[in-house]
KELUMZA-667089 format. One line per field, with one value per residue (C-alpha): residue in one letter; x, y, z. Coordinates in nm, 2 decimals. Example, Ala and Ser with C-alpha at 12.3 -4.5 7.8 and 13.67 -1.06 7.14 Angstrom:
residues 2
type = [A, S]
east = [1.23, 1.37]
north = [-0.45, -0.11]
up = [0.78, 0.71]
//
This chain:
residues 130
type = [M, A, E, S, L, V, K, Q, K, S, Y, D, F, A, L, R, I, I, R, L, C, M, W, L, K, E, E, K, H, F, E, I, A, T, Q, L, L, R, A, G, T, S, I, G, A, N, V, E, E, A, L, A, R, Q, S, R, K, D, F, L, A, K, M, S, L, A, S, K, E, A, R, E, T, N, Y, W, L, R, L, I, R, D, S, G, I, L, N, G, D, R, I, Q, A, I, T, D, E, S, E, E, L, C, K, I, L, T, S, M, V, K, T, G, N, A, K, M, K, S, A, S, T, Q, N, S, K, L, K, T, K, N]
east = [-1.35, -1.21, -1.38, -1.22, -0.89, -0.92, -1.04, -0.72, -0.48, -0.63, -0.62, -0.24, -0.17, -0.33, -0.11, 0.20, 0.10, 0.02, 0.40, 0.55, 0.35, 0.46, 0.82, 0.74, 0.62, 0.93, 1.13, 0.91, 0.74, 0.39, 0.21, 0.28, 0.24, -0.11, -0.22, -0.08, -0.23, -0.58, -0.57, -0.39, -0.63, -0.93, -0.90, -0.98, -1.25, -1.42, -1.38, -1.54, -1.83, -1.86, -1.89, -2.18, -2.36, -2.73, -2.72, -2.50, -2.48, -2.40, -2.11, -1.96, -1.97, -1.77, -1.53, -1.49, -1.39, -1.15, -0.99, -0.96, -0.81, -0.55, -0.46, -0.42, -0.21, 0.02, 0.07, 0.20, 0.41, 0.57, 0.61, 0.79, 1.02, 1.09, 1.16, 1.43, 1.24, 1.28, 1.51, 1.35, 1.45, 1.30, 0.98, 0.93, 0.75, 0.47, 0.44, 0.43, 0.14, -0.04, -0.02, -0.16, -0.45, -0.53, -0.54, -0.74, -0.99, -1.01, -1.09, -1.35, -1.52, -1.49, -1.63, -1.92, -2.00, -2.01, -2.24, -2.47, -2.48, -2.54, -2.84, -2.99, -2.96, -3.15, -3.41, -3.48, -3.53, -3.74, -3.97, -3.99, -4.10, -4.39]
north = [2.82, 2.46, 2.44, 2.74, 2.61, 2.27, 2.44, 2.65, 2.36, 2.12, 2.37, 2.47, 2.11, 2.03, 2.29, 2.13, 1.80, 1.91, 2.06, 1.74, 1.53, 1.75, 1.68, 1.31, 1.29, 1.48, 1.20, 0.95, 0.82, 0.84, 0.59, 0.71, 1.07, 0.99, 0.81, 1.07, 1.35, 1.19, 1.11, 1.44, 1.68, 1.48, 1.59, 1.95, 1.85, 1.64, 1.92, 2.18, 1.92, 1.89, 2.25, 2.26, 2.01, 1.93, 1.78, 1.68, 1.33, 1.45, 1.67, 1.37, 1.16, 1.39, 1.46, 1.10, 1.07, 1.37, 1.17, 0.85, 1.03, 1.21, 0.86, 0.72, 1.03, 0.97, 0.61, 0.72, 0.98, 0.74, 0.48, 0.77, 0.82, 0.47, 0.36, 0.64, 0.83, 1.12, 1.13, 1.16, 1.54, 1.66, 1.49, 1.52, 1.87, 1.74, 1.41, 1.60, 1.83, 1.49, 1.35, 1.69, 1.68, 1.33, 1.43, 1.72, 1.54, 1.23, 1.46, 1.65, 1.32, 1.17, 1.48, 1.51, 1.14, 1.19, 1.50, 1.31, 1.02, 1.24, 1.44, 1.10, 0.97, 1.30, 1.26, 0.91, 1.02, 1.30, 1.04, 0.82, 1.08, 1.18]
up = [-14.28, -14.31, -14.64, -14.80, -14.67, -14.81, -15.13, -15.18, -15.06, -15.31, -15.59, -15.53, -15.49, -15.83, -16.00, -15.84, -15.96, -16.30, -16.33, -16.18, -16.45, -16.72, -16.61, -16.58, -16.94, -17.04, -16.89, -17.07, -16.76, -16.93, -16.73, -16.40, -16.50, -16.64, -16.31, -16.10, -16.28, -16.27, -15.87, -15.79, -16.00, -15.88, -15.51, -15.57, -15.83, -15.57, -15.31, -15.54, -15.60, -15.23, -15.16, -15.42, -15.20, -15.22, -14.87, -14.59, -14.73, -15.07, -14.91, -14.71, -15.03, -15.22, -14.94, -14.90, -15.26, -15.23, -14.93, -15.14, -15.43, -15.19, -15.08, -15.41, -15.51, -15.22, -15.32, -15.67, -15.50, -15.29, -15.60, -15.79, -15.48, -15.39, -15.75, -15.80, -16.05, -15.83, -15.51, -15.18, -15.13, -15.47, -15.40, -15.02, -15.01, -15.25, -15.06, -14.73, -14.89, -15.01, -14.65, -14.52, -14.76, -14.65, -14.29, -14.36, -14.57, -14.35, -14.04, -14.24, -14.33, -13.97, -13.81, -14.07, -14.01, -13.65, -13.67, -13.90, -13.66, -13.37, -13.56, -13.65, -13.28, -13.16, -13.43, -13.31, -12.96, -13.06, -13.27, -12.97, -12.74, -12.95]
//
């Protein structure tokens, strides 16, 4: 369930990022638009790759990348806001969305890592009993 939620949220977020970047390019903010577009759309791409995982380790690696891209996107959005390119009110909703994605993805990675560690510990205990 959480996987389909993050899949949809990251896709919807990427669409909003594309529209924002189109506006930024119209306003001649090419460099920041390029950076934001790359990071903001990469979140969903990494989520999609994670969902096509070959292993739990592969899933966590891709979700970890998505989390990092979400943090980078949040950085660019804060720069846009704090530099005055867009005022805080106009960019706050997408910044909030970015922060929400960061939290969701970070939580998924932490939970997945904890499960892997737990499974590894249980496997070690089984091996020592035999």
